[in-house]
N, C-alpha and C positions, 0 to 999 in steps of 0.2 A: 504494500500500500504506500502510495506516495507521501513523503513526509519531508518538508523543507528544513526541519530542525535536527541538529545533532545532539543537543542536550536539553531535555525538557524537565522542568521541576513542577511537581504538584504540591501545593501548600494549603494550609488552613488549620483551624483549631482542632483540638482533640474531638474525635467523633464525627467529623464532617465527611469522612470517607476518602481521604487522600491516598492511603495505601492501596485500597481496593481499586481506585481509579488508576493509579500508577501501574498496577499489575495489568489492568486491561489495556491501557495504552501500550504497554510493553509487548503484549501479545499482538496487537494490531500492527505495530510498526517493527516487530521483531527486534525489540530493544534489549539491551543489557539493563538490569534493574539495580538501582542503588537504594536500599531500604534502611531506615534508621534502626529498626529492630528494637523497639522500646522494651519488649518483653525480656530482652537480654540484660537490661540494666538492673543490677542486683540491689540498687538503692531506691528504685522507683516506688515500690509498694510502701516502703517505709516513709518516703516523702509524702505520698497521698494521705497516709495515716497521721504523720506528724511533720508538716512542712518545715517548721523552723529548725528542727534538728538534722534533717537530711537534705536540705536544699543544695548545699554546696557540693557534697560528693555526687549527688544526682546530676547536677549541671556539668561538673568536670568530667564525669564518665561520658556523657553525651558529647561534650566538646572534643574529647580525645578521639572518640569513635568517628565522629563526623569529619574532623579534620584529617584523620588518617585516610578515610575513603576519598576525600577530595584531593589529597596529594596523590593517591594511586590513580585517580582519574586524570589528573594533569600529566602524570608520567606516561600514561597510556594513550595520550592524544595523538601520538604518531600514527597509531593504527586506526583511529577515527571511527570506532563503532558508534551507532546511535545509542544513547543512554537516556533513561528516565529515572528520576529520583523522587522520593516522597518527602523531601525536606529541602529547604533553602538554608544554607549555612548561616545567613544573617539572622534566622529565627532563633538561633541558639542564644544570642544576646537578648532577644526579646524575652525569652523565658527567664534568663538570669535576672534581668531588671525587674521582673514581676515577682521573683521568689527570694532573692538574696538580700541580706541586710547591707548596710553601707560598706563595712569593712570586707565582707565576703565579696561584694561586687567589685571592689578595687582589686582584690587578688585575682578574681576571675578575669577581669579586663586585661590585666597584665599578661596572663597566660593566653588569652584569646588573641591578643595582638601578635604574639610570637608564633602562633600556630596557623593563622588564617590569612597571612599577608598575600598569598598567591592562590587563593581559591579560585577555580575557574568560574566564569560567568555563564549562566544558562542562556540559550537562544530564546527560550520562552518560559515564563512562569504562569501556571494556571492556579489562581487563587480561589479556593472554594469558600463560600460564606454560608452561614446558617445561624439563626438565633440560638441563644444558650439553651432554651428549653428543648429545641430540636436536637441539639448535641447531646443533652442529657438522656433523652429517649433512646438515641442510637447507642450511646455508651452502655446503658442498662440492657439493651437488647442483645448486644454481643457478649455481655457477661464475663468480662475478663476479671480474674481475681484481683490483680494489682490495681484495677481502676475503681474498685467498689467504694473507695473512700472519697472520690472526687465530689466536690459540692458545686452548687449552682453559682455561687459567688466567684469561685475560681474560674469557672468557664466564662462568666461575663467579663472578668478582668482580662482573660486571654483574648477573647474576641475583640475587645476594645484595643488591646495592644497590637493585634494583627491589623486592625483598621488603620492605626497610626503608622505601622510599618509600611503598608502598601500605599498609603497616601503620599509618602515621601519617596517611595522606591522608583528609581529611574535607570538602574543598571541594565535592565533587559525589558523586552516587551512583556506586558502583563495582560492576561485574559482573566477578568473577574467574573466568576460564575455564581449565580444565586442557586445554591444547592438545596434550598428549603423544601421545595415541592417536587423535585425530580429525582429519578433513580438512574444514575449514570453507569451503574454496573449491570442491573438486570433489565432495564428498559431499552430496547434496541433503538427506538425513535429518539429518545433523549441522547443516547450515546452517539448516534449517527450525526445529530445536529452539532454536538460538541466536536466531533472529529473534523467536520467541515470548518468550524471556527478555528481549530488548531491549524489547519492547513492554510487558512487565509490570514492569520495574524502574523505579520512580519515585523511590525514596529509599533510603538506607542502603547496606549492603554485602551482596552476594549471591554465591553460588558456583554455577558451572555445571560439572558433572563428568559428562558423558554417557559411557555405555559405548561401547567400540569396536564396530564393526558386527557382528563375529562373536559378540558376547555379547548383542546386541539381539534375542533370540528366534530367532537363526539365519537371519535374512533380510537 
């Protein structure tokens, strides 16, 4: 399937469906997947249960993992396979600012600057949006043990932080997707429309806000 992009990133808050969508795009474009693998972070469940005590090791684990993947990606650029990732490296700082205290954040930022100076820039970022109550329903539905302590206030703060991040983001083209009422994994019509938007988005900022199925002509 024709794809003008070599490196696509799918982003958005917890529960919005970014990993599932990244996997499907990977299948459509025969891409190599770069997944953050949150379930492998040994500090994450502790963080959701007691954020104050586990925020710093949780963030540093993710930072090391993500920066290592980005360095491997840069080193392999000579071979130029198409890749799709379920995270943007800049979002690591977003989570740090939302969870760390002042002194922890200063330490984190020093390490971040050393590790991420040459992170590759994506050709396209797909930013999925949905309200906090929708995110919570999806998190509860998938039933992951390490997410059972997530609360609504945390999801609201994350959603607001993502909004600020992409309001100012200009390093790559951004396709902003309203994922509230659509199913980009199971619904073929929704997904086909998104693929067309992906192919057409080459620069700037674009919005994809499809109608839910019941409003699309009744079919």
